[in-house]
N, CA, C and O of each residue as an XYZ file, in Angstrom:
724
protein
N       0.738     -1.118     -0.256
C       0.178      0.328     -0.122
C       0.666      1.095     -0.221
O       1.801      0.898      0.214
N       0.539      2.078     -0.592
C       1.172      3.443     -1.105
C       0.916      4.121      0.279
O      -0.084      4.060      0.994
N       2.550      5.038      0.527
C       2.409      5.995      1.903
C       1.505      7.178      1.427
O       1.819      7.868      0.457
N       0.352      7.381      2.167
C      -0.637      8.441      1.915
C       0.488      9.858      1.812
O       1.458      9.493      2.476
N       0.669     10.760      1.477
C       1.121     12.166      1.178
C       0.936     13.154      2.131
O      -0.117     12.921      2.725
N       1.488     14.161      2.551
C       1.403     14.653      4.127
C       0.330     15.832      3.694
O       0.109     16.618      4.615
N      -0.509     16.153      2.236
C      -1.754     16.916      2.303
C      -3.030     15.810      2.341
O      -4.188     16.129      2.612
N      -2.626     14.588      2.047
C      -3.880     13.108      2.310
C      -4.224     13.102      4.020
O      -5.334     13.195      4.544
N      -2.566     12.928      4.848
C      -3.020     13.268      6.371
C      -3.581     13.906      6.980
O      -4.370     13.772      7.916
N      -2.803     15.371      5.956
C      -3.852     16.663      6.862
C      -5.139     16.590      6.742
O      -5.963     16.669      7.653
N      -5.326     16.443      5.658
C      -6.796     15.969      4.913
C      -7.933     15.297      5.787
O      -9.072     15.630      6.114
N      -7.097     14.176      6.024
C      -7.635     13.393      6.807
C      -8.403     13.166      8.375
O      -9.467     12.724      8.810
N      -7.061     13.802      8.926
C      -6.695     14.269     10.208
C      -8.349     15.582     10.393
O      -9.485     15.215     10.691
N      -7.912     17.038     10.103
C      -9.485     17.687      9.455
C     -10.645     17.193     10.139
O     -11.331     17.341     11.150
N     -10.487     16.366      8.812
C     -12.491     15.703      8.757
C     -12.635     14.945      9.675
O     -13.740     15.051     10.205
N     -11.581     13.756     10.363
C     -11.961     13.505     11.179
C     -12.236     14.503     12.855
O     -13.249     14.428     13.550
N     -11.132     15.275     13.106
C     -12.098     16.237     14.220
C     -12.937     16.679     13.551
O     -13.614     16.703     14.579
N     -14.017     17.324     12.333
C     -14.856     17.853     12.439
C     -16.050     16.179     12.485
O     -16.476     16.325     13.630
N     -16.342     15.618     12.265
C     -16.713     14.669     12.476
C     -17.004     14.352     13.938
O     -17.932     14.133     14.716
N     -15.975     14.432     13.881
C     -15.551     13.826     15.813
C     -16.235     14.875     17.083
O     -16.754     14.586     18.161
N     -15.925     16.433     16.294
C     -17.107     17.687     17.244
C     -18.714     16.817     16.553
O     -19.195     15.834     17.119
N     -19.085     17.199     15.771
C     -20.215     17.152     15.090
C     -20.980     15.835     15.560
O     -22.207     15.803     15.470
N     -20.049     14.417     16.213
C     -20.691     13.853     17.155
C     -21.464     14.027     18.608
O     -22.512     13.707     19.169
N     -19.848     14.980     18.903
C     -20.325     15.048     19.770
C     -21.686     16.014     20.495
O     -22.611     15.926     21.303
N     -21.012     16.967     19.530
C     -22.596     18.712     19.707
C     -23.941     16.811     19.026
O     -24.513     16.053     19.809
N     -23.949     16.768     18.369
C     -24.581     15.709     18.797
C     -25.390     15.084     20.311
O     -26.496     15.391     20.757
N     -24.525     14.267     20.772
C     -25.179     13.738     21.696
C     -24.826     14.102     22.973
O     -24.668     13.355     23.939
N     -24.663     15.793     22.896
C     -24.399     17.374     23.861
C     -26.114     17.601     23.809
O     -26.799     17.836     24.805
N     -26.530     17.498     22.673
C     -27.650     18.592     21.938
C     -29.179     17.805     21.742
O     -30.316     18.229     21.951
N     -28.626     16.314     21.191
C     -29.467     15.456     20.352
C     -30.926     16.671     19.905
O     -32.020     16.837     20.444
N     -30.169     17.433     18.500
C     -31.006     18.623     17.548
C     -30.657     17.762     16.136
O     -29.502     17.338     16.090
N     -31.383     17.504     15.167
C     -31.402     17.312     14.156
C     -30.806     18.093     13.014
O     -30.831     17.784     11.822
N     -30.156     19.371     13.687
C     -29.484     20.070     12.847
C     -27.807     19.270     13.291
O     -26.696     19.406     12.779
N     -28.113     18.744     14.024
C     -26.160     17.900     14.193
C     -26.156     17.218     13.306
O     -25.113     16.841     12.773
N     -27.797     16.748     12.765
C     -27.544     14.824     12.327
C     -27.170     15.560     11.121
O     -26.137     15.194     10.560
N     -27.902     16.639     10.570
C     -27.795     16.911      9.730
C     -26.215     17.469      9.250
O     -25.847     17.452      8.075
N     -25.675     17.784      9.983
C     -23.864     18.743      9.812
C     -23.750     17.603      9.564
O     -23.594     17.462      8.351
N     -23.743     15.862     10.568
C     -22.663     14.819     10.108
C     -23.386     14.781      9.340
O     -23.810     15.935      9.394
N     -23.997     14.245      8.474
C     -24.668     13.475      7.152
C     -23.519     14.331      5.867
O     -22.740     13.714      5.139
N     -23.689     15.699      5.878
C     -23.239     16.878      5.386
C     -21.742     16.525      4.810
O     -21.209     16.728      3.720
N     -21.302     15.907      6.024
C     -19.916     16.216      6.595
C     -19.362     15.147      6.128
O     -18.233     15.384      5.699
N     -19.817     13.626      5.990
C     -19.965     12.793      5.137
C     -19.847     12.428      4.226
O     -19.046     11.648      3.710
N     -20.698     12.991      3.888
C     -20.737     13.188      2.328
C     -19.681     13.824      1.452
O     -19.315     13.459      0.335
N     -19.159     15.097      2.355
C     -18.171     15.956      1.763
C     -16.798     14.543      1.717
O     -16.329     14.051      0.691
N     -16.469     14.217      3.013
C     -15.260     13.794      2.706
C     -15.826     12.407      1.554
O     -14.991     11.915      0.795
N     -17.233     11.913      1.550
C     -16.567     11.065      0.447
C     -15.821     11.434     -0.937
O     -14.797     11.035     -1.492
N     -17.024     12.581     -1.290
C     -16.745     13.006     -2.993
C     -15.428     13.324     -2.847
O     -14.796     13.252     -3.901
N     -14.318     13.910     -1.126
C     -13.295     14.450     -1.516
C     -12.647     12.894     -2.518
O     -12.542     12.800     -3.741
N     -12.211     11.541     -1.131
C     -11.872     10.752     -1.733
C     -11.675     10.041     -2.556
O     -10.735      9.414     -3.046
N     -13.429     10.297     -2.776
C     -13.875      9.445     -4.547
C     -12.740     11.104     -5.328
O     -11.728     10.579     -5.792
N     -12.659     12.605     -5.545
C     -12.207     13.130     -6.595
C     -10.704     12.851     -6.357
O      -9.768     12.955     -7.149
N     -10.718     12.398     -4.819
C      -8.501     11.891     -5.011
C      -8.321     10.544     -5.919
O      -7.244     10.299     -6.462
N      -9.173      9.905     -6.010
C      -9.315      7.841     -6.109
C      -9.080      8.705     -8.757
O      -8.357      8.453     -9.720
N     -10.179      9.560     -8.454
C     -10.104      9.376    -10.072
C      -9.305     10.860    -11.002
O      -9.194     11.224    -12.173
N      -8.812     11.443     -9.368
C      -7.758     12.250    -10.131
C      -6.586     11.139    -10.572
O      -6.216     11.023    -11.740
N      -6.065     10.350     -9.479
C      -5.236      9.983     -9.922
C      -5.052      8.755    -11.008
O      -4.042      8.301    -11.548
N      -5.937      8.533    -11.069
C      -6.901      7.342    -12.237
C      -6.478      8.119    -13.618
O      -6.036      7.698    -14.687
N      -6.879      9.749    -13.029
C      -6.872     10.654    -14.743
C      -5.154     10.508    -14.810
O      -4.858      9.725    -15.713
N      -4.211     10.932    -14.254
C      -2.978     10.818    -14.167
C      -2.095     10.013    -14.099
O      -0.975     10.285    -13.667
N      -2.551      8.575    -14.628
C      -2.045      7.635    -15.062
C      -2.498      7.219    -16.324
O      -1.653      6.586    -16.957
N      -3.341      7.348    -16.754
C      -3.622      7.547    -18.337
C      -3.235      8.719    -19.065
O      -3.053      8.513    -20.265
N      -3.010     10.237    -18.549
C      -2.299     11.326    -19.203
C      -1.063     10.717    -19.574
O      -0.482     10.941    -20.636
N      -0.426      9.454    -18.118
C       0.714      9.215    -18.214
C       0.647      8.538    -19.801
O       1.063      9.239    -20.724
N       0.142      7.235    -20.078
C       0.401      6.320    -20.859
C      -0.173      6.742    -21.978
O       0.276      6.421    -23.078
N      -1.078      7.399    -21.850
C      -0.566      9.166    -23.576
C       0.162      9.215    -23.938
O       0.557      8.746    -25.006
N       0.940     10.167    -22.745
C       2.325     10.387    -23.341
C       3.561      9.594    -23.394
O       4.638      9.965    -23.861
N       3.340      8.695    -22.973
C       4.103      7.292    -23.493
C       4.217      6.311    -25.018
O       5.131      5.778    -25.647
N       2.821      6.432    -25.148
C       2.365      6.712    -26.501
C       2.370      7.310    -27.726
O       2.423      6.882    -28.878
N       2.327      8.029    -27.396
C       2.815      9.383    -28.508
C       3.345      9.466    -29.275
O       4.535      9.248    -29.046
N       3.110      9.706    -30.276
C       4.141     10.042    -32.037
C       3.718     11.257    -32.596
O       2.553     11.539    -32.874
N       4.972     12.157    -32.792
C       4.840     13.163    -34.091
C       4.295     12.278    -35.612
O       4.505     11.278    -36.298
N       3.217     13.865    -35.453
C       2.805     13.139    -36.926
C       2.607     14.699    -38.385
O       2.191     15.773    -37.952
N       2.793     14.641    -39.247
C       2.629     15.673    -39.888
C       0.970     15.653    -40.754
O       0.608     14.866    -41.629
N       0.237     16.744    -40.173
C      -0.842     16.429    -41.083
C      -1.806     17.663    -41.628
O      -1.911     18.553    -40.784
N      -2.279     17.823    -42.429
C      -2.922     18.467    -43.213
C      -4.705     18.865    -42.085
O      -5.575     18.047    -41.783
N      -4.667     19.907    -41.852
C      -6.231     19.631    -40.959
C      -7.907     20.299    -42.161
O      -8.185     21.494    -42.265
N      -8.452     19.523    -42.641
C      -9.238     19.748    -43.523
C     -10.920     20.514    -42.454
O     -11.939     21.057    -42.882
N     -10.456     20.174    -40.971
C     -11.727     20.389    -40.930
C     -11.959     20.275    -39.148
O     -11.211     19.583    -38.457
N     -12.746     20.819    -38.758
C     -13.133     20.142    -36.865
C     -14.208     21.139    -36.933
O     -14.730     22.073    -37.541
N     -14.208     20.090    -35.595
C     -15.798     21.088    -35.406
C     -16.685     19.934    -33.053
O     -16.345     18.957    -32.385
N     -17.162     20.416    -33.007
C     -17.700     19.345    -31.617
C     -18.774     18.863    -32.519
O     -19.407     19.451    -33.397
N     -18.840     17.084    -31.879
C     -20.193     16.617    -32.541
C     -20.517     15.131    -31.272
O     -20.033     15.031    -30.145
N     -21.253     14.382    -31.810
C     -21.490     13.776    -31.002
C     -20.388     12.493    -31.473
O     -19.979     12.337    -32.623
N     -20.055     11.704    -30.388
C     -19.582     10.327    -31.173
C     -19.983      9.498    -32.428
O     -19.136      9.231    -33.281
N     -20.968      9.188    -32.514
C     -21.958      8.002    -32.793
C     -22.225      9.047    -34.418
O     -22.210      8.461    -35.500
N     -22.387     10.146    -34.366
C     -22.126     11.014    -35.285
C     -20.881     11.653    -36.707
O     -20.885     12.111    -37.850
N     -19.720     11.154    -35.302
C     -18.170     11.476    -35.734
C     -17.792     10.550    -37.327
O     -17.153     11.310    -38.055
N     -17.942      9.642    -37.773
C     -17.400      8.695    -38.149
C     -16.066      7.765    -37.740
O     -15.157      7.240    -38.383
N     -16.489      7.855    -36.119
C     -15.309      7.796    -35.403
C     -15.319      5.456    -35.741
O     -16.375      4.908    -36.057
N     -14.066      4.674    -35.571
C     -14.252      3.379    -36.034
C     -15.522      2.830    -34.406
O     -15.705      3.413    -33.337
N     -16.212      1.331    -35.028
C     -17.102      1.504    -34.242
C     -16.625      0.267    -32.740
O     -17.250     -0.521    -32.030
N     -15.092      0.755    -32.875
C     -14.317     -0.285    -32.005
C     -14.323      0.761    -30.958
O     -14.778      0.461    -29.855
N     -13.895      1.888    -31.163
C     -13.805      3.365    -30.371
C     -15.150      3.500    -29.777
O     -15.081      4.104    -28.707
N     -16.692      3.048    -30.189
C     -17.835      4.333    -29.868
C     -18.581      2.986    -28.764
O     -19.291      3.199    -27.781
N     -18.071      1.359    -29.405
C     -18.114      0.603    -27.930
C     -17.310      0.309    -26.951
O     -17.652     -0.349    -25.969
N     -15.905      0.886    -27.193
C     -15.170      0.966    -25.610
C     -15.644      2.334    -25.026
O     -15.470      2.384    -23.809
N     -16.215      3.492    -25.587
C     -17.048      4.485    -24.735
C     -17.913      3.862    -23.819
O     -18.575      2.855    -24.070
N     -17.895      4.620    -22.499
C     -19.395      4.571    -22.163
C     -20.972      4.791    -22.251
O     -21.033      5.878    -22.827
N     -21.643      4.582    -22.128
C     -22.636      5.069    -22.691
C     -23.001      6.329    -22.680
O     -23.370      6.875    -23.719
N     -22.928      7.279    -20.943
C     -23.776      8.433    -21.079
C     -22.510      9.319    -22.197
O     -22.833     10.297    -22.871
N     -21.068      8.722    -22.189
C     -20.222      9.628    -22.800
C     -20.349      9.288    -24.543
O     -19.517      9.606    -25.393
N     -21.464      8.656    -24.733
C     -22.057      8.753    -26.813
C     -22.738      9.558    -26.987
O     -23.264      9.625    -28.098
N     -22.977     10.316    -26.212
C     -24.175     11.235    -26.613
C     -23.615     12.639    -26.198
O     -24.293     13.612    -26.527
N     -22.398     12.855    -25.482
C     -22.015     14.281    -25.532
C     -20.625     14.824    -26.421
O     -19.540     14.255    -26.538
N     -20.956     15.776    -26.837
C     -19.904     16.594    -27.955
C     -18.610     16.129    -27.262
O     -18.385     16.176    -26.053
N     -17.659     15.594    -28.402
C     -16.309     15.825    -28.679
C     -15.826     16.328    -29.318
O     -16.396     16.387    -30.408
N     -14.296     17.167    -29.208
C     -13.957     17.768    -30.654
C     -13.496     17.114    -31.450
O     -12.442     16.758    -30.923
N     -13.548     16.612    -32.546
C     -13.297     15.926    -33.516
C     -12.396     16.413    -34.560
O     -13.247     17.102    -35.123
N     -11.479     16.574    -35.171
C     -10.576     16.802    -35.874
C     -10.548     15.377    -37.452
O     -10.443     14.151    -37.457
N     -10.706     16.437    -38.558
C     -10.332     15.881    -39.613
C      -9.241     16.453    -41.164
O      -9.088     17.372    -41.969
N      -8.817     15.338    -40.827
C      -7.671     15.587    -40.570
C      -6.963     14.126    -42.226
O      -7.262     12.956    -42.463
N      -6.029     15.105    -42.889
C      -5.570     14.034    -43.965
C      -3.456     13.778    -43.608
O      -2.370     14.352    -43.700
N      -4.227     12.283    -43.116
C      -1.921     12.047    -42.918
C      -2.366     11.560    -43.635
O      -3.502     11.113    -43.792
N      -0.878     11.591    -44.589
C      -0.197     10.699    -45.502
C      -1.280     10.601    -46.755
O      -1.918     11.580    -47.142
N      -1.356      9.709    -47.143
C      -2.671      9.496    -47.981
C      -3.704      9.464    -47.688
O      -4.317     10.356    -48.274
N      -4.478      8.746    -46.889
C      -5.522      8.260    -45.926
C      -6.400      9.754    -45.459
O      -5.691     10.759    -45.510
N      -7.578      9.936    -45.102
C      -8.003     10.847    -44.574
C      -8.891     10.333    -42.456
O      -9.593      9.421    -42.017
N      -8.577     10.935    -42.177
C      -9.204      9.934    -40.708
C     -10.025     11.543    -39.532
O      -9.685     12.726    -39.488
N     -10.821     11.000    -38.994
C     -11.096     11.926    -38.463
C     -10.653     11.338    -36.626
O     -11.181     10.298    -36.233
N      -9.998     11.867    -35.983
C      -9.341     11.953    -34.626
C      -9.883     12.593    -33.779
O     -10.603     13.446    -34.299
N      -9.909     12.622    -32.361
C     -10.414     13.245    -31.591
C      -9.376     13.672    -31.101
O      -8.306     13.064    -31.128
N      -9.680     15.450    -30.278
C      -8.342     16.062    -30.269
C      -8.825     16.147    -28.806
O      -9.958     15.751    -28.531
N      -7.677     16.850    -27.473
C      -7.773     17.489    -26.500
C      -8.561     18.074    -26.518
O      -8.966     18.048    -27.680
N      -9.599     19.129    -25.535
C     -10.077     19.847    -25.424
C      -9.114     21.796    -25.378
O      -9.386     22.939    -25.744
N      -7.713     20.909    -24.534
C      -7.082     22.528    -24.305
C      -7.321     22.737    -25.569
O      -8.295     23.365    -25.984
N      -6.102     22.021    -26.541
C      -5.571     22.212    -27.947
C      -6.595     22.890    -28.687
O      -6.370     23.984    -29.205
N      -7.961     22.181    -28.790
C      -8.664     22.306    -29.567
C      -9.402     23.534    -30.443
O     -10.072     23.282    -31.444
N      -9.170     25.041    -29.883
C      -9.796     25.697    -30.374
C      -8.159     26.426    -30.822
O      -7.897     27.506    -31.350
N      -7.542     25.650    -30.493
C      -5.732     26.507    -31.441
C      -5.276     25.796    -32.257
O      -4.116     25.852    -32.665
N      -6.523     24.662    -32.778
C      -5.584     24.197    -33.736
C      -6.190     24.925    -35.380
O      -7.414     24.797    -35.385
N      -5.870     25.376    -36.246
C      -5.943     25.952    -37.291
C      -6.956     24.865    -38.381
O      -6.951     23.634    -38.342
N      -7.544     25.490    -39.048
C      -8.347     24.642    -40.438
C      -8.091     25.193    -41.397
O      -8.447     26.369    -41.476
N      -7.197     24.429    -42.784
C      -7.160     24.094    -43.638
C      -5.395     24.429    -43.818
O      -4.992     24.747    -44.937
N      -4.534     24.345    -42.797
C      -3.278     24.391    -42.742
C      -2.618     23.098    -42.151
O      -3.162     22.363    -41.327
N      -1.291     22.912    -42.721
C      -0.556     21.545    -41.982
C       0.278     21.913    -40.625
O       1.160     22.757    -40.471
N      -0.241     21.087    -39.787
C       0.426     21.004    -38.266
C       1.268     20.177    -38.104
O       1.306     19.546    -39.161
N       1.926     19.811    -37.476
C       2.833     18.705    -36.091
C       2.399     18.876    -35.791
O       2.125     20.021    -35.432
N       1.376     17.068    -35.446
C       0.723     16.889    -34.094
C       0.890     15.648    -33.150
O       0.611     14.484    -33.437
N       1.417     16.139    -31.929
C       1.352     14.422    -30.984
C       0.666     13.986    -31.019
O      -0.073     14.201    -30.058
N       0.224     13.128    -31.884
C      -1.033     11.786    -31.635
C      -0.374     10.195    -30.731
O       0.647      9.509    -30.754
N      -1.713     10.217    -29.996
C      -1.432      8.472    -29.491
C      -2.885      7.974    -29.529
O      -3.768      8.195    -28.700
N      -2.947      7.295    -30.599
C      -3.950      6.443    -31.616
C      -4.609      7.135    -32.352
O      -3.991      7.653    -33.283
N      -6.674      7.524    -32.187
C      -6.872      8.804    -32.969
C      -6.773     10.175    -32.052
O      -7.140     11.246    -32.534
N      -6.345     10.103    -30.932
C      -6.396     10.754    -30.063
C      -5.242     11.480    -30.134
O      -4.169     11.035    -29.727
N      -5.472     13.316    -30.956
C      -3.996     14.359    -30.544
C      -4.281     14.603    -28.910
O      -5.243     14.758    -28.157
N      -2.822     14.535    -28.851
C      -2.574     15.178    -27.582
C      -2.126     16.629    -28.102
O      -2.734     17.546    -27.550
N      -1.458     16.894    -28.776
C      -0.660     18.320    -28.485
C      -0.223     18.634    -30.555
O      -0.055     17.846    -31.485
N      -0.199     20.120    -30.458
C      -0.201     20.679    -32.382
C       1.076     21.860    -31.749
O       1.194     22.473    -30.688
N       1.901     21.775    -33.026
C       2.724     23.062    -32.869
C       2.246     23.214    -34.883
O       1.400     22.552    -35.485
N       3.338     24.520    -35.541
C       3.177     25.045    -36.562
C       3.876     24.044    -36.898
O       4.318     23.228    -36.090
N       4.082     23.996    -38.382
C       4.873     23.242    -39.360
C       6.512     23.594    -39.380
O       7.478     23.001    -39.859
N       6.358     24.874    -38.610
C       8.161     25.686    -38.528
C       8.441     26.044    -36.596
O       9.095     26.882    -35.975
N       7.607     24.975    -36.238
C       7.650     24.819    -34.852
C       6.958     25.953    -33.915
O       7.029     26.079    -32.692
N       6.601     26.359    -34.413
C       5.675     27.791    -33.643
C       4.611     27.292    -33.157
O       3.939     26.330    -33.531
N       4.454     28.206    -32.045
C       3.299     27.559    -30.799
C       1.805     28.149    -31.542
O       1.633     29.360    -31.406
N       1.108     27.656    -32.036
C      -0.567     27.422    -33.013
C      -1.222     28.351    -31.686
O      -1.235     27.821    -30.575
N      -1.804     29.869    -31.877
C      -2.444     31.246    -31.539
C      -3.670     30.241    -31.938
O      -3.548     29.399    -32.827
N      -5.116     30.464    -31.021
C      -6.313     30.661    -31.711
C      -6.643     31.877    -32.934
O      -6.243     33.029    -32.767
N      -7.231     31.567    -33.872
C      -7.622     32.213    -34.700
C      -8.956     32.956    -33.875
O      -9.411     33.862    -34.574
N      -9.525     32.831    -32.863
C     -11.299     33.680    -32.835
C     -10.848     33.060    -31.308
O     -10.745     31.878    -30.979
N     -10.561     34.607    -30.289
C     -10.406     34.400    -29.197
C     -11.760     34.862    -28.331
O     -12.594     35.759    -28.452
N     -11.450     33.391    -27.074
C     -12.993     33.492    -26.397
C     -13.823     34.692    -26.295
O     -13.178     35.650    -25.870
N     -15.156     34.963    -26.573
C     -15.722     35.853    -25.709
C     -15.656     36.254    -24.841
O     -15.976     35.241    -24.220
N     -15.464     37.108    -23.946
C     -15.363     37.659    -22.560
C     -16.885     37.470    -22.038
O     -17.873     37.350    -22.762
N     -16.865     37.470    -20.993
C     -18.201     37.525    -20.154
C     -18.902     38.698    -19.948
O     -18.656     39.660    -20.674
N     -19.751     38.778    -19.060
C     -20.075     39.911    -18.839
C     -19.459     40.895    -17.984
O     -19.372     42.112    -18.147
N     -18.876     39.859    -16.655
C     -18.659     40.378    -15.670
C     -17.059     41.264    -15.933
O     -16.578     42.203    -15.300
N     -16.329     40.213    -17.592
C     -14.848     40.845    -17.697
C     -14.859     42.095    -18.363
O     -14.020     42.981    -18.203
N     -16.157     42.147    -19.357
C     -16.290     43.180    -20.295
C     -16.919     44.888    -19.579
O     -16.979     45.961    -20.180
N     -17.312     44.580    -18.113
C     -18.085     45.419    -16.997
C     -16.736     45.911    -16.496
O     -16.583     47.131    -16.455
N     -15.860     45.218    -16.155
C     -14.463     45.241    -15.685
C     -13.607     46.076    -16.428
O     -13.037     46.998    -15.845
N     -13.378     45.823    -18.038
C     -12.742     46.674    -18.560
C     -13.427     47.909    -18.651
O     -12.840     48.935    -18.308
N     -14.822     47.957    -19.152
C     -15.463     49.152    -19.504
C     -14.846     50.065    -18.022
O     -14.494     51.238    -18.151
N     -14.777     49.327    -16.603
C     -14.372     50.608    -15.135
C     -12.841     50.904    -15.622
O     -12.365     52.033    -15.508
N     -12.074     49.768    -16.194
C     -10.908     50.178    -16.368
C     -10.740     51.411    -17.293
O     -10.151     52.459    -17.023
N     -11.276     51.126    -18.255
C     -10.941     52.694    -19.209
C     -11.251     53.611    -18.675
O     -10.453     54.548    -18.693
N     -12.471     53.767    -17.993
C     -13.495     54.694    -18.085
C     -12.254     55.687    -16.645
O     -12.088     56.899    -16.507
N     -11.558     54.369    -15.744
C     -10.926     55.064    -14.889
C      -9.500     55.225    -15.145
O      -8.716     55.292    -14.199
N      -9.002     55.307    -16.673
C      -8.170     55.418    -16.819
C      -6.846     54.281    -16.487
O      -5.672     54.636    -16.591
N      -7.258     52.860    -16.071
C      -6.089     52.240    -15.454
C      -6.083     51.780    -16.316
O      -4.883     51.515    -16.386
N      -6.753     51.175    -17.692
C      -6.004     50.646    -18.778
C      -5.508     50.861    -19.922
O      -4.879     49.975    -20.500
């Protein structure tokens, strides 16, 4: 069994202290509110530990993808977000995907790799920066695009920057009016 990290030990101690305090309050006062607080604390503790397990699993998967990635040159024909079953991915990939994820939209890149045209799933973090109708060097693991750079090694920049939300626009307006921007 792996040793617990210092952060996990502290979190376990804090949660144990909170639970102990709630149990003492429940025993002393016999009120329903403390029972509710105890249940909420238990739910938060379970969610915390479930989150750490899922985070470890995600890190292992990322490590496996990084070990198997290859560099490829490809011409990006089209990119869009679409449902997995409509994306034209191999049936084997769709069958291996959990049923709930099949209905969600994923970033798909249609690219010409060598003589063949492939539909590939792209990492959400780099999807917006991939240019359409241009040649790129991509790091690919199976049919999953992990990273991309321009042909001459330059970093790709998104053509259309993300739209600012209402609060950011208001803050910019205030800064501009106040002379701070």
